[in-house]
C-alpha positions in Angstrom: -38.3 -24.2 12.4 -34.8 -23.9 13.9 -32.4 -21.4 12.4 -28.7 -21.6 12.8 -25.7 -19.8 11.4 -23.5 -22.0 9.3 -19.8 -21.6 9.8 -19.1 -19.8 6.5 -15.7 -18.3 5.7 -15.5 -15.4 3.3 -12.3 -15.6 1.3 -10.6 -12.2 0.6 -10.8 -11.1 -3.0 -8.1 -8.9 -4.5 -9.2 -8.1 -8.0 -9.2 -4.3 -8.3 -5.7 -4.0 -9.7 -2.0 -4.7 -9.0 1.1 -2.8 -8.1 4.9 -3.1 -8.3 6.8 -2.6 -5.0 9.8 -0.4 -4.6 11.9 0.7 -1.6 13.2 4.2 -1.0 17.1 4.1 -0.8 19.8 6.8 -0.8 23.2 6.9 -2.4 26.3 7.1 -0.2 27.5 10.3 -1.9 28.3 13.5 0.0 24.9 14.9 -1.1 22.7 11.8 -0.9 20.3 11.2 -3.7 17.0 9.4 -3.1 16.2 6.6 -5.5 13.8 3.7 -5.9 15.0 0.1 -5.7 12.8 -2.6 -7.2 12.4 -5.3 -4.5 12.0 -8.0 -7.1 8.6 -9.2 -6.0 6.0 -10.2 -8.6 3.0 -7.9 -9.0 0.8 -7.7 -5.9 -3.0 -7.7 -6.4 -5.1 -5.4 -4.2 -8.7 -4.5 -3.3 -9.4 -0.8 -3.4 -11.1 0.7 -0.4 -12.9 4.0 -0.2 -11.2 7.0 1.6 -13.4 8.3 4.4 -14.1 12.0 4.8 -12.5 11.9 8.2 -9.3 10.4 6.8 -9.2 12.9 4.0 -9.8 15.8 6.4 -7.1 14.6 8.8 -4.6 14.2 5.9 -5.4 17.7 4.6 -4.7 19.1 8.0 -1.2 17.7 7.8 -0.9 18.9 4.2 -0.9 15.4 2.8 -2.6 14.3 -0.4 -4.1 10.8 0.1 -4.5 9.1 -3.3 -5.5 5.5 -2.5 -6.5 3.2 0.3 -5.8 -0.5 -0.5 -6.1 -3.9 1.1 -3.7 -6.7 0.3 -2.7 -10.0 1.8 -0.4 -9.4 4.7 3.1 -8.3 3.9 4.8 -6.9 7.0 7.8 -5.8 4.9 5.7 -3.0 3.5 6.3 0.2 5.5 6.5 4.0 5.1 9.8 3.6 3.2 8.0 1.8 0.3 6.6 3.2 -2.9 4.0 1.4 -5.1 3.7 1.8 -8.9 0.1 1.6 -10.0 -0.2 2.0 -13.7 2.2 4.8 -14.6 2.0 6.6 -11.2 4.1 6.3 -8.1 2.5 6.4 -4.6 4.4 6.4 -1.2 3.0 4.4 1.7 1.7 6.9 4.2 0.5 4.2 6.6 0.5 0.4 6.7 -1.9 -1.4 9.1 -1.4 -5.2 9.5 -4.2 -7.2 11.0 -6.2 -10.5 11.0 -9.8 -10.2 9.8 -12.8 -11.8 11.4 -12.3 -15.0 9.3 -8.7 -15.4 10.3 -7.0 -14.2 7.2 -4.0 -11.9 7.6 -4.3 -8.7 5.7 -2.7 -5.3 5.3 -4.4 -1.9 4.7 -2.3 0.6 2.9 -2.9 4.4 2.8 -1.0 6.0 0.0 0.0 9.5 -1.0 1.4 10.9 -4.2 5.1 10.4 -4.6 6.6 13.2 -6.8 10.3 12.4 -6.8 10.8 9.4 -9.1 14.3 8.4 -9.8 14.9 4.7 -10.4 18.0 2.8 -9.4 18.8 2.1 -13.1 19.0 5.9 -13.7 21.9 6.5 -11.3 
């Protein structure tokens, strides 16, 4: 009997949760104040990935507290000046890795750290 591999494409699934996207901005005052600007995108769904021991160790060496590792459809506008709101908590993008997976789908992996300074644009 002959065996062959059918050409099967696995569709990415993003059903672990969603986030709201913000950009970090600064006021033009003499003493600039950092605030979050809502970019106006609808909620973005994600797949949650596990944080490896190696990544956690390397982050702790740099005194960073990694909170999440997420995978989303590719959005190249997300960079280290972005903050994500998941539930009631804010997380800063520590690293964004844009790639094409083995099935040809464009994706982005996001590594997040806790964002302590939350001041929204509406509060200014």
